[in-house]
N, C-alpha and C positions, 0 to 999 in steps of 0.2 A: 432301424438300428439292428446290426448282426447279434445275435444272440452267442454266448460263451458257455452255454449250460451244454455239456456232451451230450446229457440224456436228450435235450430238446434237439440238438443237430442229428442224433441218431434216429430219432423219430421222424424228423423232417425227411432225413435221407430214405428212410424206409417208406414213407408214404408217397414221397415222389417215384421210387421204383415201383410200388405197387402200382400207382397211377398210369405209369409208362406201360406195365405189363397190362394193364386193362387196354390202354390203348392200342396195344398190338393184336387184341383178340379179332378174330373175323368179325364184320360188321353185325351180322346178325346175332352171334355170341354176345357180343359187347351189348348190344340194346336189350338183349333179353336179361343178361347178368344185372346190367343197371336198374332196369325195372324192377327186378327182383330185389337186390340188396339197396339200392338208393331211394327207390320209391316205396318199398315193401309190397309189391303186388304180390298176390298169389299166382301160381301158374295158370289157373284158369283165368284169372284177369287178365294175365299178359297175353294168352292165348286169343280170348277174345278182343284186346285191344289191337294186336297184329294179324289177325284173322288167321291164327294159325291152329293146330291142334294141340292140345294139352300135351301128346305123347311128344312132338315135335320141341315143344318149350322145354319139357324134360331131358330130351336128348341134346339139346343145344346148350342147356345149363351145365349138364354132365361135361361137354366138350370145353366149355368155359372153365369150369373149376379144374378140369386135368391140365388145361394149357397154362392156368394161372399157377396151378401146384407146381409144374414142370419148371416155369419161367423163373419162380420165386425160390425155387428149392435151394439151389447154392446160398444165397443171401439169408435167408430165414434159418436153415440150418445152423450157420456159422453163428450169425447174431444172437439166436436164442440160446446157443450154448454157452457163449460169452457170456451174456446175461445171467443165464442159470448159474454159471461159476461164481461170477461176480456177487451174486446175491447170498450164493453159498458161503462165500468167504466172508460176507459183512456180518451174515447171522451168526457164523462160527466165532467172528471177534467180538460180538456183543454178548452172546450167551454162552459160548464155550462149547 
């Protein structure tokens, strides 16, 4: 069943966009990012798993994070700004 909760719809849309942004990463960046963020591996563990140097893992994570930041920048800045304003208005309404 479809949800009518606007907050949940906004979260689901944001989650979908983040997943798509991760999918658009170059393959090595995506693999390293997912091993770090989803699997919780440390850079040394990732390096050993993929037979790479720790420096390569660090560089690829930097590239992945920069690409994600750039890809999600328009979405996050607008959505977070709107959310912050709404929270501020609600707090002001209740606590003056």
